[in-house]
C-alpha positions as CSV (number, residue, x, y, z in Angstrom):
1,M,-0.1,-0.1,-0.4
2,A,1.2,3.5,-1.1
3,V,1.8,5.5,2.2
4,E,0.1,9.4,1.7
5,L,0.7,12.0,3.3
6,L,-1.8,15.4,2.7
7,G,-3.0,13.5,-0.6
8,N,0.7,12.9,-1.7
9,S,2.8,10.0,-2.1
10,L,5.6,9.6,-0.6
11,E,7.8,10.0,-4.2
12,A,5.8,13.0,-4.7
13,W,6.3,15.1,-2.1
14,L,9.9,14.3,-2.6
15,V,10.1,15.2,-6.5
16,L,8.6,18.2,-5.1
17,A,11.5,18.5,-3.0
18,I,13.2,18.2,-6.0
19,A,12.5,20.4,-7.9
20,A,11.2,23.0,-5.0
21,F,15.5,23.2,-3.6
22,A,16.4,23.8,-7.6
23,G,13.4,26.5,-7.9
24,G,14.6,28.1,-4.9
25,A,18.5,28.4,-6.0
26,F,17.7,29.2,-9.6
27,G,15.7,32.2,-8.0
28,A,18.5,33.3,-5.3
29,A,21.0,33.4,-8.6
30,L,18.4,35.3,-10.5
31,G,17.3,37.4,-7.7
32,A,13.9,37.1,-5.8
33,L,13.0,40.4,-8.0
34,P,13.3,39.2,-11.8
35,A,12.5,35.9,-10.6
36,F,9.2,37.0,-9.4
37,I,8.2,39.0,-12.5
38,F,8.9,35.9,-14.5
39,T,6.3,34.3,-12.2
40,G,3.7,37.4,-13.8
41,F,5.0,36.3,-17.2
42,M,4.2,33.0,-16.8
43,V,0.5,33.4,-14.9
44,M,-0.4,35.4,-18.2
45,V,0.5,32.6,-20.4
46,G,-1.0,30.3,-18.6
47,E,-3.7,32.4,-18.6
48,A,-4.1,33.2,-21.4
49,A,-3.6,29.3,-22.6
50,N,-6.8,28.5,-19.6
51,I,-8.9,31.4,-21.4
52,L,-8.3,29.8,-24.7
53,K,-9.3,26.5,-23.1
54,A,-12.5,27.0,-22.5
55,E,-13.2,29.0,-25.5
56,L,-12.3,26.1,-27.3
57,G,-14.7,23.8,-25.8
58,A,-17.6,25.6,-25.6
59,A,-17.6,26.7,-29.1
60,G,-17.2,22.8,-29.7
61,V,-14.3,22.6,-31.2
62,A,-11.8,20.8,-28.6
63,S,-13.1,19.3,-25.6
64,A,-11.5,21.0,-22.2
65,D,-9.5,17.6,-21.4
66,A,-8.0,17.2,-25.0
67,I,-5.7,20.3,-23.6
68,N,-3.8,20.1,-20.2
69,V,-1.2,22.7,-19.8
70,G,-1.4,24.1,-16.8
71,I,1.2,26.3,-16.7
72,T,-0.2,28.8,-14.4
73,G,-0.2,26.2,-12.0
74,S,2.7,24.1,-12.5
75,I,5.2,26.6,-13.3
76,A,4.0,30.4,-12.6
77,F,2.6,28.9,-9.0
78,G,4.8,25.6,-8.7
79,P,9.0,25.0,-7.9
80,V,9.9,26.8,-11.2
81,F,8.8,30.0,-10.4
82,G,6.4,30.3,-7.3
83,P,7.3,32.6,-4.6
84,H,6.9,30.7,-1.7
85,I,9.8,28.9,-3.8
86,S,12.0,31.2,-6.1
87,F,11.1,34.9,-4.4
88,A,11.2,33.7,-0.8
89,G,14.2,32.2,-1.9
90,G,16.1,34.8,-3.8
91,A,14.9,36.6,-0.3
92,A,16.5,34.5,1.9
93,A,20.0,33.7,0.5
94,A,19.7,37.8,0.0
95,A,19.7,37.8,3.4
96,Y,22.5,35.5,3.7
97,A,24.5,36.6,0.8
98,A,24.8,40.3,2.8
99,R,25.2,39.1,6.4
100,K,28.4,37.1,4.6
101,G,30.0,40.0,3.5
102,Y,29.0,39.0,-0.4
103,M,27.1,42.2,-1.8
104,D,28.6,45.3,-1.8
105,T,26.2,46.6,-5.0
106,G,25.1,50.4,-3.4
107,F,21.8,50.2,-3.0
108,D,20.2,52.8,-1.2
109,Y,18.7,50.0,1.7
110,F,20.4,48.0,3.9
111,E,22.1,45.2,1.5
112,A,20.3,42.8,3.0
113,K,16.5,44.5,1.9
114,N,18.2,44.3,-1.8
115,I,16.1,41.9,-3.9
116,A,16.8,43.0,-7.3
117,H,20.4,42.1,-7.8
118,A,21.3,38.6,-9.3
119,L,23.3,36.6,-6.5
120,G,25.2,34.4,-9.6
121,T,26.6,31.4,-9.1
122,K,27.9,31.6,-5.3
123,P,27.2,27.8,-4.0
124,D,26.9,28.3,-0.3
125,V,24.3,31.6,-2.2
126,L,22.7,28.1,-3.7
127,L,22.0,26.2,-1.2
128,V,20.2,28.8,1.1
129,G,18.1,29.9,-1.7
130,G,17.6,26.5,-1.9
131,A,16.8,24.9,1.6
132,F,14.8,28.2,1.3
133,G,12.7,27.1,-1.6
134,I,12.3,23.4,-0.1
135,L,10.5,25.2,3.2
136,G,8.4,27.2,1.4
137,M,7.1,24.1,-0.9
138,V,6.4,22.3,2.9
139,I,4.6,25.6,3.8
140,R,2.4,25.7,0.7
141,Q,1.3,21.8,1.4
142,L,0.1,22.0,4.7
143,S,-1.6,24.9,4.0
144,G,-3.5,23.7,1.6
145,G,-3.7,20.6,2.3
146,L,-4.6,20.9,5.5
147,G,-7.8,23.4,4.3
148,L,-6.3,26.6,5.8
149,P,-8.7,29.8,4.8
150,W,-6.4,32.0,3.2
151,D,-3.5,32.0,0.0
152,P,-1.5,29.3,0.5
153,I,1.3,30.1,-1.6
154,A,1.9,33.9,0.0
155,M,1.4,32.3,3.1
156,G,4.6,31.0,2.1
157,V,6.7,33.6,1.5
158,V,5.5,35.4,4.7
159,L,6.4,32.7,7.1
160,S,9.6,32.0,4.9
161,A,10.3,35.8,5.4
162,I,10.2,34.3,9.7
163,F,12.5,32.4,9.3
164,H,15.4,33.8,7.5
165,R,15.2,36.4,10.5
166,L,15.4,34.6,12.8
167,V,18.1,31.8,11.5
168,L,20.0,34.5,10.5
169,G,20.4,36.4,13.3
170,F,17.9,39.6,12.1
171,P,15.3,41.3,14.1
172,V,11.8,40.2,13.1
173,I,10.6,43.7,13.5
174,G,13.8,45.6,14.3
175,D,13.6,48.9,16.3
176,A,10.8,51.9,15.9
177,R,13.1,55.4,15.4
178,G,10.5,57.5,14.9
179,R,7.1,58.1,17.0
180,G,6.5,54.6,16.7
181,L,6.2,51.9,14.2
182,L,4.0,53.1,11.3
183,D,5.6,56.7,11.6
184,M,7.7,57.0,8.3
185,S,8.6,60.9,9.5
186,P,12.6,60.7,10.0
187,F,13.1,59.4,5.9
188,E,11.1,62.2,5.4
189,R,14.1,64.2,6.8
190,E,16.5,62.3,5.6
191,E,17.8,60.9,8.4
192,M,20.5,58.4,8.8
193,R,21.6,55.4,12.0
194,Q,25.6,53.9,11.9
195,T,25.4,50.3,11.6
196,A,27.5,47.3,12.6
197,E,26.8,43.7,11.3
198,G,23.7,43.1,11.1
199,G,22.2,46.3,11.4
200,K,23.2,47.4,14.6
201,V,22.9,50.5,16.2
202,V,27.6,51.7,16.8
203,A,28.2,55.2,18.1
204,D,28.9,57.6,16.0
205,G,32.4,57.1,14.6
206,G,32.7,54.0,14.8
207,Q,34.9,52.2,12.2
208,P,33.5,50.9,9.6
209,V,33.2,47.1,9.7
210,A,31.8,44.2,6.8
211,D,27.9,44.5,7.3
212,G,26.2,43.8,3.9
213,G,25.7,47.3,3.2
214,A,27.1,50.4,4.2
215,T,28.0,51.7,7.5
216,R,25.2,54.6,7.2
217,R,21.5,54.1,6.2
218,F,18.0,55.6,7.0
219,K,17.1,55.3,10.2
220,V,13.3,54.0,8.6
221,E,13.8,52.6,5.5
222,P,10.6,52.6,3.8
223,W,9.8,49.7,1.6
224,L,9.1,52.0,-1.3
225,P,10.1,55.2,-1.7
226,H,7.3,56.4,-3.7
227,Q,4.5,54.7,-2.5
228,Y,3.8,54.6,1.0
229,E,1.9,58.2,2.2
230,W,-1.6,57.2,2.8
231,T,-4.0,58.8,-0.1
232,N,-1.8,57.9,-2.9
233,V,-1.8,54.1,-1.8
234,A,-5.0,54.1,-1.3
235,M,-5.6,55.7,-4.5
236,I,-3.4,53.2,-6.2
237,G,-5.7,50.9,-4.5
238,L,-9.0,52.0,-6.1
239,V,-7.9,52.3,-9.6
240,V,-5.9,49.2,-9.5
241,G,-9.4,47.7,-8.0
242,I,-11.3,49.1,-10.2
243,L,-9.4,47.5,-13.2
244,A,-8.4,44.0,-11.4
245,A,-12.3,42.9,-11.0
246,Y,-12.6,44.2,-15.0
247,T,-10.5,41.6,-15.7
248,A,-11.4,39.3,-14.4
249,V,-15.4,39.6,-15.0
250,K,-14.1,40.1,-18.8
251,T,-12.1,36.7,-18.4
252,G,-13.1,34.7,-15.7
253,S,-9.7,34.2,-15.0
254,F,-9.2,34.8,-11.1
255,F,-5.2,35.1,-11.6
256,L,-4.8,37.3,-14.7
257,A,-4.8,40.9,-13.2
258,F,-2.4,39.6,-10.7
259,G,0.0,37.9,-13.4
260,I,-0.5,41.4,-15.4
261,S,0.9,43.7,-11.9
262,A,3.7,41.5,-11.2
263,A,5.6,41.5,-15.0
264,S,4.9,44.7,-14.8
265,L,7.9,44.4,-12.5
266,V,10.3,44.6,-15.1
267,F,10.0,48.4,-15.5
268,L,10.6,48.6,-11.5
269,A,13.4,46.5,-11.4
270,L,15.1,48.5,-14.6
271,G,15.3,51.5,-12.8
272,I,11.7,53.4,-13.7
273,E,10.9,55.7,-10.9
274,Q,7.2,55.9,-9.8
275,I,5.9,52.2,-10.9
276,P,3.6,50.9,-8.3
277,V,3.9,47.2,-6.8
278,T,0.1,46.0,-7.2
279,H,0.1,42.5,-7.3
280,H,-1.1,42.3,-3.6
281,I,-3.9,44.9,-4.5
282,A,-5.1,43.4,-8.2
283,L,-5.2,39.2,-6.7
284,P,-8.3,40.1,-3.8
285,A,-9.8,42.5,-6.0
286,S,-10.3,40.1,-8.6
287,T,-10.6,37.4,-6.8
288,A,-13.5,39.5,-5.3
289,A,-15.2,40.2,-7.7
290,L,-15.8,37.0,-9.0
291,V,-16.8,35.0,-5.5
292,I,-19.9,37.1,-5.3
293,V,-21.9,35.1,-7.4
294,P,-22.0,31.4,-7.1
295,E,-19.6,28.9,-9.3
296,T,-22.2,27.7,-11.2
297,A,-23.4,30.9,-12.4
298,A,-23.3,32.0,-16.3
299,T,-22.2,35.9,-15.9
300,V,-21.9,37.8,-13.3
301,P,-23.5,41.6,-13.2
302,I,-20.4,44.1,-13.9
303,L,-21.0,47.0,-11.8
304,P,-21.3,44.9,-7.9
305,A,-18.3,43.7,-9.7
306,L,-16.7,46.5,-9.8
307,A,-17.7,48.2,-6.6
308,I,-17.0,45.2,-4.8
309,G,-13.3,45.0,-6.3
310,A,-12.1,48.6,-5.9
311,L,-12.8,48.4,-2.1
312,F,-10.5,45.0,-1.8
313,G,-8.9,46.4,-3.8
314,V,-7.9,50.2,-1.6
315,S,-7.9,47.3,1.7
316,G,-5.1,45.2,0.0
317,A,-3.2,48.6,-0.3
318,L,-3.5,49.8,2.9
319,T,-3.1,46.5,4.2
320,G,0.4,45.8,2.8
321,E,1.3,49.4,3.7
322,V,0.7,48.6,7.4
323,I,2.6,45.4,6.9
324,Q,5.7,47.4,5.6
325,R,5.5,49.9,8.0
326,V,5.4,46.9,10.8
327,F,7.8,44.5,9.6
328,Y,10.1,46.2,6.7
329,A,10.9,49.4,7.4
330,H,12.1,48.9,10.8
331,A,14.1,45.3,9.8
332,D,17.1,44.5,8.1
333,T,15.5,41.6,5.3
334,H,12.8,42.0,3.0
335,F,9.9,41.1,4.5
336,D,7.3,41.3,1.7
337,P,4.1,43.3,2.5
338,P,2.4,41.8,-1.1
339,A,2.3,38.3,0.3
340,A,1.2,39.5,4.1
341,A,-1.5,41.5,2.0
342,I,-2.6,38.4,0.4
343,V,-2.4,36.6,3.0
344,V,-4.9,38.5,4.8
345,N,-7.2,39.6,2.2
346,S,-7.6,36.2,1.1
347,F,-8.1,35.0,4.7
348,A,-10.9,38.1,4.8
349,I,-12.9,36.8,1.6
350,A,-12.8,33.3,3.6
351,V,-14.5,34.8,6.2
352,L,-17.1,36.3,4.1
353,A,-18.0,33.2,2.3
354,F,-17.9,31.2,5.8
355,V,-20.7,33.2,7.1
356,G,-22.5,33.4,3.8
357,V,-22.4,36.5,2.5
358,F,-20.0,35.7,-0.9
359,P,-21.2,32.3,-1.9
360,Q,-18.5,30.9,-3.2
361,F,-14.8,30.5,-2.2
362,G,-12.9,30.7,-5.6
363,W,-9.4,29.6,-5.9
364,I,-8.6,30.0,-1.8
365,P,-8.9,26.6,0.0
366,H,-11.4,25.6,2.8
367,P,-11.7,22.3,5.0
């Protein structure tokens, strides 16, 4: 009799572990942000294939069973570019590389936060990326297999970041250096602190040390210097929430808007200023827009969908902002505000489905 764990055989777990190791190591080699941009492109390709498959099936050209591509699930959200594997592995590897003194890129913040930097081929760095790729896979499989009511991939990214901070000796939150964790005014005043290894403050005039970054850094480092003011964040949430809901209703895809948002980060990686980060806005908005009707419904009413998309777009944006102020701005490594915001908002959608406000859960796991 074959032994199974959470619906997978031991062989399947072994395959996942091997592939996740390679995916995490590859994410470290590329850099966490470039790897995530590939996630976005793969989601767009996969969802386009799924939409085409549905249209061909509806037209009677080909049966749905005759076309089985699986790009979104197996590649974009699987071991190759699943954010819980490639992005989380890359973020952990960046923290390790900075700790080891491998990174000296002139990054404006502490080097351990530099997720846009490709880490190349150092074996120890890739081993760390691979190890955290396996960790992200295990978290995702456990969360999804147990039917926990949130996005299991985003939860993998969140918990992986906490683990890499603990394992590598970085603080989980960091010390507030303003009027509290939510205060970004020291950054606006360009107040600096002098640091030693791991981001600890040293006395003025202290000797520079190998610390994975400059010996002087901002006292507060907002996740996005161009996207942290409350009204601006809410406005981009409103706009992207509406567009994501519209995209979802017109295509029937929960994930296409997310893919577009993720792929748009290629411009941010290329150094184009003011590019907003919006995938934590798009995914809750598109999900909420489609779960307002039963799964068997033929159509989704567009105006209610746009309204609920706008609401969850703003919620995703503001949730991400609160989280970045608590877990990113005062800390030393990358903690992903979008992933945490997706966890919170997917859980909120699940709760509304549990109590009957929404007639379905969509793609969100549930018991």
